[in-house]
C-alpha positions in Angstrom: -257.8 -18.6 -33.2 -258.1 -18.7 -37.0 -258.9 -16.0 -39.6 -260.7 -17.0 -42.8 -259.3 -14.9 -45.7 -260.9 -16.5 -48.6 -257.5 -17.8 -49.6 -256.6 -20.0 -46.7 -257.2 -20.2 -42.9 -254.5 -18.6 -40.8 -254.0 -19.6 -37.2 -253.0 -16.6 -35.0 -249.9 -17.9 -33.3 -248.4 -15.2 -31.0 -245.1 -16.8 -30.1 -243.9 -18.6 -33.2 -240.3 -18.2 -34.3 -241.4 -18.6 -37.9 -244.6 -16.6 -37.8 -247.8 -17.4 -39.6 -248.8 -15.2 -42.5 -252.0 -14.3 -44.2 -252.6 -13.1 -47.8 -254.9 -10.1 -48.4 -255.4 -8.7 -51.9 -252.2 -10.4 -53.0 -250.1 -8.9 -50.1 -248.3 -11.3 -47.8 -248.8 -10.1 -44.2 -247.0 -11.3 -41.2 -249.8 -12.2 -38.8 -248.2 -14.0 -35.9 -245.4 -12.8 -33.7 -242.0 -13.5 -35.2 -238.3 -13.0 -34.5 -235.3 -11.5 -36.1 -232.0 -13.1 -35.0 -228.7 -11.2 -35.0 -225.1 -11.9 -34.0 -223.8 -9.2 -31.7 -219.9 -8.9 -31.7 -219.7 -9.1 -27.9 -223.1 -10.4 -26.7 -223.5 -13.2 -29.2 -226.9 -14.2 -30.4 -229.6 -11.5 -30.0 -233.3 -12.0 -30.8 -235.7 -9.2 -31.6 -239.5 -9.9 -31.6 -241.4 -8.7 -34.6 -245.1 -7.7 -34.6 -247.8 -6.6 -37.0 -249.4 -3.2 -36.7 -252.3 -4.7 -38.7 -253.1 -7.5 -36.1 -255.2 -6.1 -33.2 -254.0 -9.0 -31.1 -250.5 -7.4 -31.0 -251.4 -3.9 -29.9 -251.6 -4.6 -26.1 -248.2 -6.3 -26.0 -246.6 -3.6 -28.1 -247.9 -0.9 -25.7 -246.8 -2.9 -22.7 -243.3 -3.0 -24.1 -243.2 0.8 -24.8 -244.7 1.5 -21.4 -241.8 -0.4 -19.9 -239.3 1.9 -21.7 -238.5 -0.3 -24.6 -237.7 1.1 -28.0 -239.4 0.0 -31.3 -238.6 0.3 -35.0 -241.8 0.7 -36.8 -243.2 1.2 -40.4 -244.6 4.8 -40.4 -246.6 5.0 -43.7 -243.6 5.2 -46.0 -240.4 4.7 -44.0 -239.3 3.0 -40.8 -239.2 5.2 -37.7 -238.1 4.8 -34.1 -240.7 4.9 -31.4 -240.3 5.3 -27.6 -242.3 6.6 -24.7 -240.8 9.9 -23.7 -241.6 10.9 -20.2 -238.6 11.6 -17.9 -236.0 14.2 -18.6 -233.5 11.7 -20.0 -235.8 9.2 -21.8 -234.7 10.5 -25.3 -230.9 10.3 -24.6 -230.4 7.0 -26.4 -232.4 8.3 -29.4 -230.1 11.2 -29.7 -226.8 9.6 -28.9 -227.0 6.0 -30.1 -229.8 5.6 -32.6 -230.1 8.9 -34.5 -226.8 10.4 -33.5 -228.0 13.9 -34.1 -227.8 17.3 -32.3 -230.0 17.8 -29.3 -231.5 21.0 -30.5 -233.4 19.0 -33.1 -236.5 17.9 -31.3 -238.4 14.6 -31.8 -242.0 14.3 -32.9 -245.0 13.0 -30.9 -247.5 10.3 -32.0 -250.7 11.8 -30.7 -254.3 11.0 -31.4 -256.0 14.2 -32.6 -258.6 13.9 -29.8 -255.7 14.5 -27.4 -254.2 17.5 -29.0 -256.2 19.9 -26.8 -254.4 18.4 -23.7 -250.9 19.5 -24.9 -251.5 22.5 -27.2 -251.6 26.1 -26.1 -254.6 27.2 -28.2 -254.3 30.8 -27.0 -251.4 31.2 -29.3 -253.3 30.1 -32.4 -255.0 32.5 -34.8 -258.6 32.0 -36.0 -260.1 29.9 -37.4 -257.5 27.4 -36.1 -258.0 28.3 -32.5 -261.7 27.5 -32.7 -261.0 24.4 -34.8 -258.7 23.0 -32.1 -261.5 23.3 -29.5 -263.8 20.8 -31.4 -262.9 17.1 -31.6 -264.4 16.5 -35.0 -262.7 19.6 -36.3 -259.3 18.7 -34.9 -259.4 15.5 -37.0 -259.6 17.7 -40.2 -256.1 19.1 -39.6 -254.7 15.8 -41.1 -255.0 15.2 -44.8 -253.3 11.9 -44.4 -250.1 10.7 -42.7 -248.7 14.0 -41.7 -247.0 16.1 -39.0 -248.9 19.2 -37.7 -246.8 21.8 -35.9 -248.6 23.6 -33.1 -247.8 25.8 -30.1 -247.3 23.6 -27.0 -248.1 24.0 -23.4 -245.0 24.8 -21.2 -245.6 22.1 -18.6 -245.8 18.4 -18.6 -244.2 17.7 -22.0 -240.8 16.1 -22.4 -238.4 18.8 -23.4 -237.0 16.8 -26.3 -240.4 16.9 -28.0 -240.4 20.7 -27.9 -238.7 23.1 -30.4 -237.2 25.6 -28.1 -237.0 28.5 -30.7 -240.8 28.9 -30.9 -242.1 26.5 -28.2 -243.9 24.2 -30.7 -244.5 20.5 -31.0 -244.8 18.4 -34.1 -247.6 15.8 -33.8 -247.8 12.9 -36.2 -251.0 11.1 -37.1 -252.4 8.8 -39.7 -256.2 9.2 -40.2 -258.2 6.2 -41.4 -255.5 3.7 -40.4 -257.1 1.3 -37.9 -253.6 0.0 -36.9 -252.3 3.4 -35.7 -255.7 4.2 -34.1 -255.9 0.9 -32.3 -252.3 1.1 -31.1 -252.6 4.7 -29.8 -256.0 4.0 -28.2 -254.3 1.2 -26.3 -251.6 3.7 -25.2 -254.3 6.1 -24.1 -255.6 3.4 -21.8 -252.3 2.1 -20.4 -249.9 5.0 -20.4 -250.4 7.2 -17.4 -247.7 9.7 -18.3 -245.5 10.7 -21.2 -246.1 10.6 -25.0 -245.0 8.2 -27.7 -242.3 10.0 -29.6 -239.5 9.5 -32.1 -238.5 10.2 -35.7 -237.3 8.5 -38.8 -234.9 5.6 -38.2 -231.6 6.7 -39.7 -228.3 8.1 -38.6 -228.5 11.8 -38.8 -228.0 13.0 -42.4 -228.5 9.6 -44.0 -231.5 8.1 -45.6 -234.1 6.1 -43.6 -235.2 2.6 -44.6 -238.2 2.0 -46.7 -238.6 -1.8 -46.4 -237.9 -4.5 -43.7 -235.1 -6.3 -45.6 -232.9 -3.2 -45.8 -233.7 -2.3 -42.2 -232.7 -5.8 -41.1 -229.4 -5.5 -43.0 -228.8 -2.1 -41.4 -229.5 -3.3 -37.9 -227.0 -6.2 -38.4 -224.3 -3.7 -39.1 -225.1 -1.2 -36.3 -224.0 -2.5 -32.9 -225.8 0.3 -31.0 -229.0 -0.3 -32.9 -228.8 -4.0 -31.8 -228.4 -2.8 -28.2 -231.1 -0.1 -28.2 -233.9 -1.3 -30.6 -235.9 -3.9 -28.7 -238.5 -4.9 -31.3 -239.9 -4.2 -34.7 -243.4 -3.4 -35.9 -244.4 -4.2 -39.5 -247.1 -2.7 -41.7 -246.9 -5.0 -44.8 -249.7 -3.3 -46.7 -248.1 0.2 -46.5 -244.6 -1.3 -47.3 -246.0 -3.1 -50.4 -247.3 0.2 -51.8 -243.7 1.5 -51.9 -244.5 5.1 -50.8 -240.8 5.8 -50.4 -241.0 9.2 -48.7 -241.0 10.6 -45.2 -243.8 13.0 -44.2 -245.0 16.5 -44.8 -244.9 19.0 -41.9 -247.5 21.8 -41.7 -247.1 24.6 -39.2 -250.2 26.4 -37.8 -248.4 29.4 -36.3 -249.3 32.2 -38.7 -252.3 33.7 -40.4 -252.0 31.0 -43.1 -250.6 27.5 -42.4 -247.3 26.8 -44.0 -245.6 23.6 -45.3 -242.2 23.8 -43.6 -241.2 20.4 -44.9 -242.4 18.8 -48.1 -243.1 15.1 -48.0 -245.4 12.3 -48.9 -248.5 14.5 -49.2 -248.5 17.3 -51.8 -249.7 20.8 -51.1 -252.6 20.2 -53.5 -253.9 17.3 -51.5 -253.5 19.0 -48.1 -255.3 22.1 -49.4 -258.1 20.0 -50.8 -258.6 17.8 -47.7 -258.1 20.5 -45.0 -259.9 23.3 -46.8 -257.1 25.6 -45.7 -255.1 28.0 -47.9 -251.8 26.2 -47.2 -248.7 28.1 -48.2 -245.1 27.0 -48.9 -242.6 28.3 -46.3 -239.8 30.4 -47.7 -237.3 28.2 -46.0 -239.0 25.0 -46.9 -237.1 21.7 -46.4 -237.7 18.4 -48.1 -238.2 15.0 -46.4 -236.2 12.0 -47.4 -237.5 10.6 -50.6 -236.6 7.9 -53.2 -237.9 10.1 -56.0 -237.2 13.7 -56.9 -239.8 16.4 -55.9 -241.7 17.1 -59.1 -245.4 17.6 -59.8 -245.5 14.2 -61.5 -243.8 12.3 -58.6 -245.8 14.2 -56.0 -249.0 13.0 -57.7 -247.7 9.4 -57.8 -246.8 9.5 -54.1 -250.2 11.0 -53.2 -251.8 8.0 -55.0 -249.6 5.5 -53.3 -250.6 6.9 -49.9 -254.3 6.8 -50.9 -254.0 3.2 -52.2 -252.3 2.1 -49.0 -254.9 3.6 -46.7 -257.8 2.2 -48.8 -256.3 -1.3 -48.6 -255.9 -0.9 -44.9 -259.5 0.1 -44.5 -260.6 -2.9 -46.6 -258.6 -5.2 -44.3 -260.2 -3.6 -41.3 -263.7 -4.3 -42.7 -262.6 -7.8 -43.5 -261.5 -8.4 -40.0 -264.7 -7.0 -38.5 -266.8 -9.3 -40.7 -264.7 -12.4 -39.9 -264.3 -11.9 -36.1 
């Protein structure tokens, strides 16, 4: 099947070693399924499939792999993260011990569609107006000002323990509003995954920087034997990568009378206040997400703009694909 871009016609080849590409607004996007090849010190040649989050034809296969227990590295609107279905008691062991190499008291985050928050959140522990907001689907969507983590009280049953912060029984839920790739992928998971949640975190050894573009990730994987063994495939988002956001994500906790930013990141407090309509505060013990640039008002505004530009381009690509079905 071909896609007419106005530049050239691209055939969607799902199994090519050298994938087909398309160009959209000057950005080269991997469109077909590709491969990364590595040389393992003991196992020899290892091949890792690569997919595009922006190609709807890839979503079903990606979710099938995750549903089978495979682990992905994926571009998460600024940096690469690690993604895995977390269901059984030990499904996060490799994330802790071999990929992140971090203490087990530091929980992972969940990739959850806002529509499904009500299924995992203990709304009785929320104050107003957030309790009422969580009860309405359209209002739940407004918790997210952009790519962001929202920290909420979690139900005590049915959630993998490694997604729960034990100290206050909360869960951090990541979402990217207005990104058709994330929505399409998670909607596919909602249809196919009968148990568990997609979970993970930034892809880095604990205490070190994550990777912000595919070339540096590939180099890192070639030097990490355990990553070669544990990471099964890679998901690209070439539009987001091209914008060079260069930061991990803001975390906002809804546990008090006023929401608090507990970790500063790629969305500024100004933007989150404006888009959520909430009087967001800065936590006294605020932390700072990994970032290529210092946290200053000027850099925060630049990063906000990069996030906005990436999402606008993704939305235009979505419209283009709908027109040229």
